[in-house]
Wavefront OBJ file of the C-alpha trace (Angstrom):
o trace
v 0.000 0.000 0.000
v 1.152 3.551 -0.742
v 1.977 5.832 2.158
v -1.198 7.167 3.728
v -3.347 4.395 2.197
v -4.840 2.141 4.839
v -4.608 -1.582 4.304
v -8.147 -2.930 4.207
v -9.270 -4.821 7.291
v -9.423 -8.592 6.956
v -12.812 -9.970 5.975
v -14.971 -12.128 8.236
v -18.651 -12.873 8.755
v -19.232 -9.527 10.483
v -17.406 -7.190 8.082
v -19.280 -5.172 5.412
v -19.534 -7.160 2.184
v -19.627 -6.402 -1.529
v -22.567 -8.037 -3.310
v -23.403 -9.324 -6.745
v -26.600 -10.947 -7.975
v -28.465 -12.402 -10.950
v -28.857 -9.205 -12.949
v -31.000 -10.889 -15.621
v -33.512 -11.851 -12.933
v -33.340 -8.304 -11.579
v -34.338 -7.006 -15.005
v -37.422 -9.227 -14.934
v -38.314 -8.129 -11.412
v -38.086 -4.415 -12.121
v -39.452 -4.249 -15.660
v -42.703 -2.289 -15.780
v -43.670 -4.325 -18.847
v -43.100 -7.734 -17.237
v -44.261 -6.910 -13.707
v -47.825 -5.514 -13.775
v -47.832 -5.019 -9.993
v -45.192 -2.303 -10.140
v -46.941 0.961 -9.270
v -45.430 3.333 -11.836
v -47.124 6.344 -10.195
v -45.378 5.569 -6.896
v -42.098 4.849 -8.688
v -42.244 8.206 -10.492
v -43.033 10.004 -7.223
v -39.971 8.386 -5.621
v -37.888 9.225 -8.698
v -38.878 12.898 -8.556
v -37.892 13.026 -4.878
v -34.451 11.609 -5.701
v -34.034 14.113 -8.529
v -34.528 16.943 -6.047
v -31.190 15.915 -4.482
v -31.897 17.540 -1.136
v -28.363 16.893 0.123
v -26.501 18.205 -2.916
v -24.843 20.968 -0.871
v -25.000 19.307 2.528
v -21.666 17.476 2.708
v -19.341 20.462 2.935
v -16.365 20.157 5.276
v -14.802 22.892 7.389
v -11.760 23.444 9.582
v -13.409 21.696 12.541
v -12.719 18.251 11.084
v -8.925 18.191 11.134
v -8.736 20.017 14.433
v -11.078 17.500 16.090
v -9.181 14.534 14.607
v -5.914 15.827 16.055
v -7.467 15.750 19.533
v -8.415 12.056 19.290
v -5.431 10.069 20.518
v -4.373 6.578 21.525
v -6.923 3.734 21.557
v -9.937 6.000 20.845
v -8.167 7.126 17.655
v -7.681 3.528 16.477
v -11.305 2.682 17.216
v -12.552 5.794 15.441
v -10.495 5.009 12.318
v -12.014 1.511 12.342
v -15.512 3.028 12.525
v -14.755 5.281 9.543
v -13.325 2.382 7.540
v -16.289 0.063 8.157
v -18.789 2.808 7.409
v -16.966 3.846 4.228
v -16.751 0.240 3.015
v -20.469 -0.319 3.635
v -21.483 2.849 1.784
v -19.136 2.033 -1.102
v -20.621 -1.460 -1.323
v -24.054 0.099 -1.849
v -22.638 2.422 -4.498
v -21.183 -0.474 -6.528
v -24.369 -2.544 -6.406
v -26.727 0.339 -7.211
v -24.507 1.617 -10.010
v -24.470 -1.783 -11.722
v -28.239 -2.174 -11.327
v -28.743 1.286 -12.836
v -26.624 0.300 -15.813
v -28.282 -3.072 -16.357
v -31.894 -1.872 -16.014
v -31.617 1.129 -18.318
v -33.460 -0.484 -21.246
v -36.044 -2.665 -19.493
v -36.973 -0.375 -16.587
v -35.701 3.174 -17.225
v -37.467 4.801 -14.264
v -36.189 2.191 -11.815
v -32.739 2.365 -13.425
v -32.568 6.117 -12.838
v -33.515 5.634 -9.189
v -30.647 3.168 -8.766
v -28.274 5.616 -10.445
v -29.373 8.384 -8.089
v -29.080 6.091 -5.064
v -25.542 5.213 -6.179
v -24.887 8.984 -6.262
v -25.970 9.211 -2.615
v -23.847 6.254 -1.544
v -20.791 7.565 -3.414
v -21.237 10.917 -1.690
v -21.423 9.214 1.718
v -18.399 6.996 1.034
v -16.375 9.942 -0.257
v -17.240 12.045 2.787
v -16.172 9.229 5.121
v -12.966 8.597 3.175
v -12.165 12.301 3.320
v -12.697 12.118 7.076
v -10.075 9.374 7.206
v -7.625 11.824 5.639
v -7.953 13.879 8.817
v -6.248 10.917 10.479
v -3.602 10.856 7.705
v -5.109 7.749 6.113
v -7.480 6.837 3.283
v -8.997 3.746 1.685
v -8.038 2.875 -1.878
v -11.585 2.299 -3.118
v -10.396 1.342 -6.602
v -8.241 -1.391 -5.059
v -11.205 -2.654 -3.008
v -13.392 -2.739 -6.129
v -10.994 -5.063 -7.913
v -9.711 -7.182 -5.052
v -12.458 -7.631 -2.470
v -14.463 -10.828 -2.540
v -18.037 -10.422 -3.815
v -20.888 -12.352 -2.189
v -23.652 -13.651 -4.473
v -27.210 -13.092 -3.272
v -30.398 -13.993 -5.111
v -32.365 -10.886 -6.169
v -35.088 -11.333 -3.562
v -32.455 -11.686 -0.842
v -30.795 -8.492 -2.062
v -34.126 -6.690 -1.718
v -34.866 -8.009 1.798
v -31.333 -7.316 3.049
v -30.954 -3.902 1.418
v -34.315 -2.681 2.701
v -33.276 -3.659 6.220
v -29.777 -2.198 5.960
v -31.137 1.151 4.757
v -33.760 1.332 7.491
v -31.442 0.267 10.282
v -28.913 2.774 8.930
v -31.550 5.495 9.294
v -32.258 4.596 12.914
v -28.570 4.355 13.803
v -27.746 7.761 12.318
v -30.756 9.609 13.656
v -30.327 8.147 17.141
v -26.667 9.202 17.334
v -27.534 12.640 15.961
v -30.321 13.238 18.495
v -28.198 12.031 21.372
v -25.394 14.444 20.453
v -27.821 17.302 19.961
v -28.928 16.767 23.557
v -25.339 16.228 24.726
v -23.109 18.592 22.691
v -20.160 18.030 25.040
v -19.980 14.451 23.709
v -19.566 15.654 20.095
v -16.264 13.891 19.471
v -15.973 14.801 15.787
v -18.086 17.052 13.494
v -19.068 14.158 11.182
v -22.060 13.441 13.414
v -23.519 16.905 12.850
v -24.323 15.774 9.293
v -26.276 12.688 10.344
v -29.767 14.258 10.370
v -29.827 14.982 6.624
v -27.642 11.987 5.868
v -30.093 9.517 7.398
v -32.885 10.888 5.219
v -30.996 9.471 2.227
v -31.094 6.063 3.950
v -34.807 6.476 4.633
v -35.609 7.326 1.016
v -33.607 4.327 -0.187
v -35.551 2.078 2.176
v -38.876 3.504 0.979
v -37.921 2.638 -2.605
v -37.235 -0.984 -1.670
v -40.521 -1.034 0.209
v -42.296 -0.098 -3.045
v -40.428 -2.890 -4.839
v -41.429 -5.436 -2.193
v -45.092 -4.456 -2.520
v -44.845 -5.095 -6.258
v -43.848 -8.724 -5.661
v -46.633 -10.377 -3.588
v -44.661 -13.640 -3.437
v -42.044 -11.802 -1.341
v -44.620 -10.870 1.285
v -47.527 -13.315 1.385
v -46.185 -16.867 1.288
v -45.018 -19.112 4.113
v -41.550 -19.088 2.565
v -41.472 -15.288 2.510
v -42.295 -15.174 6.225
v -39.335 -17.409 7.002
v -36.970 -15.359 4.863
v -38.214 -12.086 6.356
v -37.510 -13.314 9.883
v -34.151 -14.748 8.805
v -32.955 -11.428 7.402
v -34.271 -9.458 10.369
v -32.364 -11.789 12.661
v -29.209 -11.635 10.524
v -29.120 -7.829 10.494
v -29.957 -7.415 14.178
v -27.447 -10.030 15.393
v -24.683 -8.688 13.141
v -25.150 -5.147 14.443
v -25.324 -6.284 18.073
v -22.132 -8.330 17.832
v -20.239 -5.692 15.856
v -21.156 -2.855 18.187
v -20.484 -4.789 21.387
v -17.071 -5.671 20.009
v -16.430 -1.928 19.720
v -18.306 -0.594 22.732
v -15.466 1.855 23.465
v -16.506 3.845 20.392
v -20.093 4.307 21.584
v -18.940 5.049 25.119
v -16.705 7.811 23.710
v -19.915 9.436 22.444
v -21.596 9.074 25.821
v -23.807 6.188 24.673
v -24.536 2.915 26.410
v -23.892 0.341 23.670
v -26.596 -2.086 24.782
v -29.285 0.569 25.212
v -28.366 2.149 21.886
v -28.494 -1.187 20.067
v -31.805 -2.258 21.556
v -33.336 1.128 20.752
v -32.196 0.881 17.107
v -33.414 -2.722 16.815
v -36.834 -1.927 18.316
v -37.389 1.049 16.035
v -36.153 -0.754 12.928
v -38.409 -3.679 13.777
v -41.437 -1.406 14.126
v -40.700 0.155 10.740
v -40.050 -3.213 9.107
v -43.297 -4.662 10.468
v -45.192 -2.242 8.221
v -43.965 -4.112 5.128
v -42.457 -7.513 6.063
v -44.959 -10.375 6.579
v -43.330 -11.349 9.892
v -40.673 -9.891 12.168
v -38.845 -10.900 15.333
v -40.403 -10.192 18.730
v -37.595 -7.914 19.897
v -39.404 -6.983 23.139
v -39.497 -10.597 24.354
v -36.965 -10.990 27.221
v -35.581 -14.095 25.517
v -34.461 -12.020 22.532
v -31.991 -9.858 24.447
v -30.911 -12.739 26.692
v -29.843 -14.765 23.673
v -28.146 -11.753 22.055
v -26.074 -11.253 25.198
v -25.108 -14.934 25.193
v -23.948 -14.555 21.576
v -21.781 -11.605 22.584
v -20.109 -13.732 25.250
v -19.542 -16.620 22.840
v -18.148 -14.260 20.220
v -15.662 -12.902 22.768
v -14.530 -16.460 23.496
v -13.934 -17.070 19.777
v -11.902 -13.879 19.466
v -9.860 -14.795 22.522
v -8.934 -18.131 20.948
v -7.825 -16.364 17.764
v -5.430 -14.227 19.797
v -3.693 -17.194 21.436
v -0.518 -18.785 20.176
v -0.811 -22.254 18.758
v -1.584 -24.238 15.648
v -4.681 -23.412 13.608
v -5.881 -27.001 13.960
v -5.829 -26.708 17.760
v -7.685 -23.405 17.640
v -10.328 -24.979 15.416
v -10.853 -27.812 17.908
v -11.189 -25.310 20.747
v -13.814 -23.409 18.781
v -16.042 -26.402 17.968
v -18.101 -26.457 21.205
v -18.350 -22.660 21.216
v -19.582 -22.618 17.614
v -22.125 -25.324 18.489
v -23.435 -23.153 21.325
v -23.445 -20.158 18.988
v -25.560 -22.059 16.443
v -27.905 -23.190 19.208
v -28.532 -19.606 20.306
v -29.223 -18.532 16.721
v -31.674 -21.393 16.248
v -33.332 -20.452 19.525
v -33.775 -16.876 18.293
v -35.225 -18.043 14.985
v -37.609 -20.438 16.767
v -39.102 -17.660 18.896
v -42.762 -16.891 18.271
v -42.769 -14.225 15.505
v -44.833 -11.081 15.206
v -47.129 -10.925 12.175
v -47.086 -7.888 9.899
v -49.433 -5.193 11.088
v -49.445 -6.547 14.646
v -47.171 -3.762 15.863
v -49.201 -0.586 16.155
v -46.750 2.256 15.534
v -49.440 4.950 15.545
v -48.554 7.465 18.190
v -45.530 5.479 19.362
v -42.670 7.834 20.268
v -39.378 7.392 18.449
v -37.566 6.868 21.737
v -37.753 3.877 24.036
v -37.915 4.290 27.825
v -34.608 2.392 28.034
v -32.845 4.813 25.719
v -32.495 8.355 26.935
v -31.101 11.027 24.655
l 1 2 3 4 5 6 7 8 9 10 11 12 13 14 15 16 17 18 19 20 21 22 23 24 25 26 27 28 29 30 31 32 33 34 35 36 37 38 39 40 41 42 43 44 45 46 47 48 49 50 51 52 53 54 55 56 57 58 59 60 61 62 63 64 65 66 67 68 69 70 71 72 73 74 75 76 77 78 79 80 81 82 83 84 85 86 87 88 89 90 91 92 93 94 95 96 97 98 99 100 101 102 103 104 105 106 107 108 109 110 111 112 113 114 115 116 117 118 119 120 121 122 123 124 125 126 127 128 129 130 131 132 133 134 135 136 137 138 139 140 141 142 143 144 145 146 147 148 149 150 151 152 153 154 155 156 157 158 159 160 161 162 163 164 165 166 167 168 169 170 171 172 173 174 175 176 177 178 179 180 181 182 183 184 185 186 187 188 189 190 191 192 193 194 195 196 197 198 199 200 201 202 203 204 205 206 207 208 209 210 211 212 213 214 215 216 217 218 219 220 221 222 223 224 225 226 227 228 229 230 231 232 233 234 235 236 237 238 239 240 241 242 243 244 245 246 247 248 249 250 251 252 253 254 255 256 257 258 259 260 261 262 263 264 265 266 267 268 269 270 271 272 273 274 275 276 277 278 279 280 281 282 283 284 285 286 287 288 289 290 291 292 293 294 295 296 297 298 299 300 301 302 303 304 305 306 307 308 309 310 311 312 313 314 315 316 317 318 319 320 321 322 323 324 325 326 327 328 329 330 331 332 333 334 335 336 337 338 339 340 341 342 343 344 345 346 347 348 349 350 351 352 353 354 355 356 357 358 359 360
């Protein structure tokens, strides 16, 4: 790597991924000629909102950035750089996927293709802003290198839609929750990046609303027994991944004056309420068993990481991990086997956007 270019973090099950899919099937899903359920009026309304580009002049840096970065030292500095890298990689992943979908759908679904192009614009803007923030720490990611060398994960089109809807909505709740907390606690404002989160998260919200419209146009994604299982699976995957990732980096959230567990549960509850308006089934995140099993997964994950840090042969480490991985799988199965909540069963009318357990 060139001087000042950060070597990309090693990939594992919890790191942000780059995705590819069956683009021919995507063309059939999004074509207004092939799919009669696609509401072109709603699609055009969403398209016009994206064309407005509300955040065109929002991401403008100032002298605060470098000055604040210079004040972050030692372990907090390392953790903050890791946060910027993961966030940048995730945003750039969305840019690559949306850009390719925009290119491939241009002939068969021009309105949908333009939306993907405009969403890729948003994601590129986010990734660029985060990468520029890394330069305040005298580092940067080589995004061209990542494009060519990172492993791509194949997902079926319907899985892309489920997962992307969830990632955009949970992104909204993460950003808006951090923003509101820091508005109430300005002394905890570690770095000026967070001042941009209010407008930023509206991009995530609009992206999620677009995928919601796509889901409604495919009844088989929302009404079948199979769709209920997949909806719960992806809810569980996104919630568990966030919980494990954040608890492995609790120092970062503590540096902002947040309690990692309370913050995570707040984000999960709110995302689940939003998701229940479109998914056929969701997880019962308020059931005591849900958090109990999440906390057990955190403990098991810490044991796995501790084994990785020990000296010894890889074969021995693998043997040591076997019972822990079995327990890990058992907890995941227990979470999936919990009684689900049917779509529409969560009444979000009049529900405040803050939970009693999460105080701004």
